[in-house]
C-alpha positions in Angstrom: 17.4 16.9 15.3 17.1 17.0 11.5 15.1 14.7 9.3 18.2 12.5 8.5 18.6 11.8 12.2 15.0 10.8 12.5 15.3 8.3 9.7 18.4 6.8 11.3 16.6 6.5 14.6 13.3 5.2 13.3 14.4 1.6 12.9 15.7 1.6 16.5 12.5 3.2 17.8 10.4 0.7 15.9 12.5 -2.2 17.2 12.1 -0.9 20.8 8.3 -0.6 20.3 8.1 -4.1 18.9 10.3 -5.5 21.7 8.2 -4.0 24.5 4.8 -3.9 22.8 2.3 -6.7 22.6 3.6 -10.0 21.4 1.8 -12.0 18.8 2.7 -15.6 18.3 3.8 -16.5 14.7 1.0 -19.0 14.4 -1.7 -16.9 16.1 -5.1 -17.7 14.6 -6.9 -15.0 12.7 -10.6 -14.7 12.8 -12.6 -16.5 10.1 -13.6 -13.4 8.2 -10.0 -12.2 8.0 -8.8 -15.7 6.9 -11.5 -15.7 4.2 -10.7 -12.2 3.0 -6.9 -13.1 2.7 -7.7 -16.4 1.0 -9.9 -14.7 -1.6 -7.3 -12.0 -2.3 -4.4 -14.6 -2.6 -6.5 -16.8 -4.9 -6.8 -13.9 -7.4 -4.4 -12.5 -10.0 -0.7 -12.7 -9.1 0.4 -9.8 -11.2 -0.8 -6.6 -12.9 -0.3 -5.9 -16.6 1.3 -2.5 -16.4 2.4 -2.3 -20.0 0.0 0.5 -20.8 0.9 2.5 -17.6 3.4 5.3 -17.7 7.1 4.3 -17.5 7.6 5.7 -14.0 4.5 3.8 -12.7 5.9 0.6 -14.3 9.1 1.2 -12.4 7.1 1.8 -9.2 5.4 -1.6 -9.9 8.8 -3.2 -9.9 9.6 -1.8 -6.5 6.1 -2.9 -5.2 6.7 -6.4 -6.6 10.2 -6.7 -5.0 9.4 -5.3 -1.6 5.9 -6.7 -1.0 6.7 -10.3 -1.9 9.2 -10.4 1.0 6.4 -10.8 3.4 3.3 -12.1 1.5 2.0 -13.0 -1.9 1.7 -10.1 -4.3 -1.9 -11.1 -5.0 -2.9 -10.0 -1.5 -2.6 -6.2 -2.2 -3.5 -6.6 -5.9 -6.8 -8.2 -5.1 -7.6 -6.5 -1.8 -10.6 -4.3 -1.4 -8.4 -1.3 -0.7 -8.8 1.3 -3.4 -8.7 4.8 -2.0 -5.5 6.8 -1.4 -6.3 7.1 2.3 -6.6 3.3 2.6 -3.3 2.7 0.6 -1.6 5.3 2.8 -2.5 3.4 6.0 -1.6 0.1 4.4 1.8 1.1 3.1 2.7 2.8 6.4 1.8 -0.3 8.3 3.9 -2.5 5.9 6.9 0.0 6.3 6.9 -0.7 10.0 6.9 -4.5 9.7 10.3 -5.8 10.8 12.3 -6.9 7.7 10.0 -5.3 5.1 12.9 -3.3 3.7 10.5 -0.5 2.7 12.1 2.9 3.3 10.3 6.2 2.8 11.3 6.5 -0.8 10.2 3.0 -1.7 7.0 3.5 0.4 6.1 6.6 -1.6 6.6 4.8 -4.9 4.6 1.8 -3.8 1.8 4.1 -2.6 1.8 6.0 -5.9 1.7 2.8 -7.9 -1.2 1.4 -5.8 -3.2 4.6 -6.0 -2.6 4.9 -9.8 -3.4 1.2 -10.4 -6.6 1.3 -8.2 -7.9 4.4 -10.1 -7.6 2.4 -13.3 -8.2 -1.3 -12.5 -10.5 -0.7 -9.5 -12.3 2.4 -10.8 -15.8 1.1 -10.0 -14.7 0.3 -6.4 -13.0 3.7 -6.1 -16.2 5.4 -7.3 -18.4 3.4 -4.9 -16.2 4.2 -1.9 -15.9 7.9 -2.8 -19.7 8.1 -3.0 -19.9 6.8 0.6 -17.1 9.0 1.9 -17.7 12.2 3.8 -17.3 15.4 1.6 -13.9 16.2 3.2 -12.6 12.6 2.8 -13.9 12.4 -0.8 -12.2 15.7 -1.8 -9.0 14.6 -0.2 -8.9 11.2 -1.9 -10.0 12.7 -5.3 -7.3 15.4 -5.0 -4.6 12.7 -4.3 -5.7 10.6 -7.3 -5.7 13.7 -9.5 -2.2 14.7 -8.2 -0.7 11.3 -9.0 -2.3 11.2 -12.4 -1.0 14.7 -13.2 2.5 13.7 -12.0 2.7 10.6 -14.2 0.3 11.0 -17.1 2.0 14.2 -18.2 5.3 12.5 -18.9 
């Protein structure tokens, strides 16, 4: 089976897993800490000024804005405490698998690259603090991903 077939089957597999997996009621209550974290993020900035970012990152921001507002306020990821590439990778993959997100692998990659780039600029102190607490391997991996994305976009 080639990669094209896998991407065709992925929505069906996801649907099957959702259908037989644990069910969560739409109105299920979140714990107080989660509610507070979401409320804080959603009360923050609704947009990011990307006018000083490279053109391609600005285009990725547009995709991020269009796709992510289908399920929640854009302020939620903008103001979240996620900052490292490894955190954004998990977050974007989780969102890609949400029914109705409309985030395919190409869009997911662009959203991820925007979020990593933006965090390295706007959330630099948070990135630095988290890198300092990371294991040497995790730190190197995240630093390499940040550097790779900046090299890809800053050189244009």
